[in-house]
N, C-alpha and C positions, 0 to 999 in steps of 0.2 A: 884330090880332096881340097876343099876350100878351108884353109887354116883360120881365116877370119871368122867364117860362120861357125866353125867348130869351137873356136875360142869363145865367141859370144855365147854359145850354147852352154859350155862348161861354166862360164861365169853366172849365167841365168839359173841353172839348176843348182849350183853351189849356194846361191842366195836363197832360192826356194827352200832349201833345207837348213837355212840359218847357219851356214858354215863360212868361216873366214878362210882366206888363202892359207893361213897358218894351220887351221883345223884340217883342211883337205890334205895339205902336205904331210901332216903328222900321220893321218890315217893311211897314206900311201907310202910312207917312209921315204919321202923325197924332200927337196928344199922348197920353201915358199916361192923362191925365184923361178923355179921350174913351172909352178902353177901360173905365175904371172906371165911367163913367156907364152904359155898356151893361150891364156885369155887375151893377150895382145896380138895373137895371130902370128907370132914369130916362129914358133915350133909346134909340132903335134905330139900328143902323148905317145910314149913308146908302146909297142904292141904288147910287151910283157905285162903292162899294168892296166891295159884296157878293161879287162874283166872286172878287176877290183874297182876301177874308176866308175864304171857303169853301175856296179852294185851300189856304191855309195850315193851316186846321183840319181839312182832309180830310173834309169833309162836304158833301152837296148843298145847294143853296140851299133847296129844299123841306124838307129835313131840318132845316136851321138855323131856318127861320121857322115850323115846325110849332107849333101851340098844344098839342099833346099832350105831357104830361110824359114825359121820358126815364125808362126803367125801368133799363136797364143800358148800359154802354159796350160797344163791340165786344169789347174784351178780357175784360170781366167776364162776358159772356154766353156765352163759348166753353166747351164742355165740356173736361175735363182733357186728353183725347186731342188736341184741336185746339190747345190752348195749347202742347202739346209741338211740334206742327207749326209753330206760329207762332214759337216760340223757335228751332227748327231753322233756319227760313228767315231769321229776323233775323240769325242767325249767318252763314249762307251769304252773305247780301247784302254783308257787309263783307269777306269773304275770297274764297272760291271764285268767287262771282258777279261780282266786281269786273272780271274779264276781259271781261265782256259790256257794260261801260260805257266802254270805252276810246274816246278821241276818234276813232280810226281807224274803229271800228265804227259809232259814231253818225254821223259824217260820211258814211260809206257809205250809211246809210239816208237822210240828207238829200239826197244826190246821186241816189239811186235808191230811192224808197220801196218799190218792188215787191220789193227784195232782202230785205225782212223776211218774205216769204212764199214757200212752195213755188210754183213756176210754175203748177201745176195749180190750187192754191187761189187764187192771184192772178187767174187767168183767170176763175174762177167769181165772185169778188168783183166784178171789172170788168164781167162780164156782167149782174149784178144791179144794180150801181151804176156806170154809166158815168162819172158825176160824184159825188164824195162831198162836195162843198161844201155845208155846212149840214146834212148828215145827222147824226143822233144815234146814236152807236155806243158800246156798252158792251163792255169786255173784262174779264170776271171771271177771277180767278186770273192776273193780268196778268204776273207773273213778271219777265222782263227788260224788259218794256214796249216791245220793239221794234215790235210791231204797233201799240201805242198811239201811239208817235211817228210811225209811217208814216201812220196815219189822220189825225193832227193836221196833218201836213205837207200832206196832200191836201185840207185844208179842212173836215174833219169836226169835230163837237163831241163830244169823246171823254171818257168816264168810265172811269177805270182803277180796278178793284177788286182788292184782294188781302188775304190774311190777315196778311201781313207788313208791319208799320208801317215797318220799316227799308227794305224794298224800295221801298215807296211814297215814303218820304222821299228815298232816293237818286235815284229817277226824277224826283221833283218838282224836284230841284236841276238836273237836265239840262234839264227843260222850262223852267225859269226862265232858264237860260243861253241857250237858243235862242229864248226868247220865245214858247213854245207855250202856248196857253190850254187846259190839260187839268185835268179834275176828278179828284182822287185821293181815294178813299174806302176806308177799312179795313173790310172786311166779309167775312162767311162766304159763300163761293160757293154753298153748299147752300141758303141762304135769301135772301140779298141784301135784308135787311130795311130797309136805308137807302135803297133805290132805289124810286122811285115807279112805279106800274103804268102800262102802256101808254105808255111814254116813248120807246123806242128803235126805230130803223129796222133796226139790225143788232146782234146779240149775237154775238161771236166768241170762241171759246176756242182756245188754241194748245197746242202740245206741253207735256206734263207736268202736265195738270190732273187727269185722271181717276184717276190712280194714288193720289191723296190723298183721293178722295171715297168715303165709306162709304155714301152714299144717293143713287144716281143719279137716282131719280125726283124726289126733293125738289129737286135741282139743276135738272133740266129743267123742272119746274113753275115754279120761280122765274124761269127764263129766259122761259118762256111768259108769265108775268105781266107782266114789264117790257117785253116787246115790244109795239109798236103792232100793230093789226090789219093783216094782210098783211106784217108785218115778217119779216125773215129771221134764221135762226140758222145759223151755220157752225161746225163743230168740226174740228180738225186735231190728230191725236195719233198716237202710236206704234201701229202695227197690232197688234191682239190676237194675231195668229198668231205674233208674235215672243216673246210673254211666257213660253211654257214653256221656252225655250231659254237655255242659258248661252253668251253670245256673247263671253266673255272670250278665247277662243281660236278659231281658224278651223277647228275640227272640230266636227261636229254632236254636241251633248251636251244631253240633255233633263234639266232640273232638276225638273220637276213635271208632272202632267197638265194639259191645257188647261183642264179644268173646275175646277181648284183655284184659286179666285179670291182667297183670303185671308180675314181679314187676316193680313199678314205683318209681323213686327217689323223695322223698318229698323235699320241699324247704321252707326256711324262707325268705319271701319277695323276691322271685326269686333266692335266693342263695341255691344251693343243699346242703343238710345237711347229706347225707349218709344214711338216713332212708328210708327203702323200704315199699311201701304200695301196696295193692291188691284190685281189684274191681271184686269180685266174682259174677258169674252168678247164677240164680235160680238153675240150674242143679248141680252146684258145691256144693251149700249149701245142697240141698235135698239128693243128692247121698252120700255125706259125712256123713250126719246124719244116713242114712240107713246103710251104711257100718260099722258104729260104733256099731251097734246092737240096737240102739234106734228105737222105733216104732213111726213113725209120725202119729198123729191122727187128727191134725187140722192145717189149714193155713188160715191166714187173710191178705188181702192186703188192707191197709187203707190209708186214706188221713190225712194230717196234720190238727190239730184242728184249728190252727190260721195261718194267713199270716206271722207271725213271723218266721215260718220255713225257709223262703227264705232269712232271714237276720241274722240268728244265726251265731255268730263268727265274724261278721263284727264289726270293731271298732266304726262305727257310728250307731250300732244297736239300741241304746236307744234314738237316736235323730230322728228316722224315724217316721212319723206320723202314727196314727192308720189307717187313711184312705188309705194311701199308702200300708200299710201291708195288709189291707182287700182286696185291689185290687188284690194283688198277690195270694190270695186264690181263685180267679175267673179264671177259665181256659180260658175264653174269652179274658181276659186281659193278663194273664200269661199262655201260652200254656203248660208249664211244669206241671201246676196244673191239667191237664187232666189225668196225670199218677198217680198211687198210690205212695205216698211218703214213706210209711212205710210197713214193712213186719213183721208179727208175725207167728212163727211156734211153735207148741206144740208137744212134743213127750214124751213117757214114756219108762221106763226100764222094 
């Protein structure tokens, strides 16, 4: 191992996370002098603290110890349009998304890890992995990290990847509070360049991933690459059939043709923010998975469990009565409910 390259890498990632040598030393319960010796290439980190060091720096052990010179940081290598997405989600993480990190929600996952998944998705996961103990699982575009936490509680070795450093930082604080050993890595889901090939038993993507991805084939090829042979991929996201509609009111209103997939400029309260989104069709998802080399083995088109689906993200979500939410789950009241709200696809390598 090249101590100079590793030392430079430690210094670089420490600075990315705005840590001084004293800060890093305090987190690892070592002396600042020890950190200085690493960064000057005089010594290497002890094996006993590698896991904690990589968790703090949000880099894999393989990535930290690689003898290859780093070319660019995750932030530097992003194209402008993805930097806009990163900035957007860094902002969301500390305001709107804070609601998904409440103690009540996290404790609910602790008490029942299956609550982090739709029942149909959970049944498929359990069918493939009756026990998750020791399984290596990657969750790209991990978002609220609920699935990540659930997998960790069930004994899996989990890697959480996201483009938002702030989301990962907030999730890592929760992991530390509950003493979960989770690897957090800031990376672009399309390429997953920081992850080693043929490593994971399961790659799982949850709701809200595909709308930000401009190159589905690249993403699925990256997922194929990091999966072990015979490993599984499962995706769960909003069903494409809902994408043409305006569901802000309970009357059928079409906003655009089904085959109009974007890019569309996102906005904050009606003000364009430069972030592009996409509304992929079923054929876009399926053909891209097939082209990546993954073998599709199952598809499920499912309905939302509760009427809350129609109010998620609204500022008044918590003030809407249960009766009103239940009405929205009835297609006779809400025509959109006649269509499947969720899509689950399972594939293998």
